[in-house]
Structure formats: C-alpha cells, structure tokens
C-alpha atoms as one frame of an Amber mdcrd trajectory, in Angstrom:
protein
 -33.182 -43.217 161.009 -30.964 -45.300 162.963 -27.556 -43.631 164.365 -24.231
 -44.999 165.105 -20.660 -43.841 166.038 -18.132 -44.241 163.286 -16.132 -46.457
 165.897 -19.023 -48.742 166.256 -19.369 -48.598 162.152 -16.091 -49.731 161.874
 -15.724 -52.339 164.371 -19.043 -53.715 162.837 -18.826 -53.163 159.609 -20.103
 -56.026 157.461 -23.228 -56.192 160.183 -24.116 -52.263 159.751 -24.144 -53.132
 155.942 -26.543 -56.235 155.722 -28.742 -54.128 157.800 -28.260 -51.338 155.111
 -29.027 -54.194 152.522 -32.128 -55.094 154.271 -33.286 -51.725 154.293 -32.378
 -50.061 157.426 -30.952 -46.431 156.638 -28.412 -45.315 159.135 -26.748 -41.841
 159.785 -22.784 -42.286 160.942 -21.376 -40.063 163.409 -18.068 -38.613 165.069
 -18.147 -36.964 168.542 -21.993 -36.225 168.105 -22.203 -34.708 164.443 -23.559
 -36.146 161.189 -20.540 -37.585 159.093 -22.649 -39.477 156.350 -26.167 -41.171
 155.837 -26.062 -44.676 154.576 -29.129 -45.815 152.770 -30.258 -49.224 150.721
 -29.505 -48.469 146.885 -32.829 -48.945 145.040 -34.123 -52.464 143.831 -34.737
 -51.630 139.848 -36.808 -54.945 139.743 -38.681 -54.138 142.850 -39.617 -50.575
 141.694 -40.732 -52.016 138.696 -43.254 -54.408 140.701 -44.453 -51.187 142.632
 -45.193 -49.311 139.713 -46.890 -51.850 137.631 -49.199 -52.282 141.517 -49.907
 -48.525 140.972 -50.902 -49.221 137.465 -53.160 -52.032 138.121 -55.166 -50.052
 140.384 -56.808 -47.844 137.818 -55.821 -49.954 134.607 -58.924 -50.990 132.424
 -57.944 -54.084 129.857 -60.709 -54.380 127.237 -61.381 -56.776 124.445 -57.882
 -56.717 122.297 -58.934 -59.368 119.935 -62.081 -59.017 118.443 -62.223 -56.816
 114.940 -63.254 -53.441 115.898 -65.281 -52.697 112.935 -63.126 -49.941 111.422
 -61.931 -49.970 108.063 -58.100 -49.624 107.398 -55.981 -48.290 104.392 -52.875
 -49.977 103.740 -50.414 -48.166 102.247 -48.473 -49.775  99.028
C-alpha cells in the first residue's frame, strides 16, 4: 500500500482518486501518523465474473435436453 502525506493528497486530489479508481490502495498520513486508508470500491460486475471463473473450474454440464426416462406425476 502506497503512503502519501495529507498535503500531497490535497494538492493532487483528482490524480490520487484516479489512481485509486484504477486499483491502487493509498494510506494518507499527517505528520507521520496514518489518518486514512483509501481503497477502490468493489466492482460488482468484476466480482460476478470472478465467481463464474471459479465455478467454471469445477462445474460439469451434462445433457440437459434429452429425456431422462423417469416417470413424472402431474398434479391436477
């Protein structure tokens, strides 16, 4: 995690925010003391894609179209 003093943060606010938006995590300090941690927000679309990538590693898709041969009882 990158560390920057609050004075640099104030002077370069938009640049710092763009770096965070791009994925950087930054700690803001004041006189050497940590004041805040800025992290990028979770991207719900990317999180969903990652979940699908993980599922793809173990999922098995069989024949879902052909009849199974099982008898079904319909409720009337």
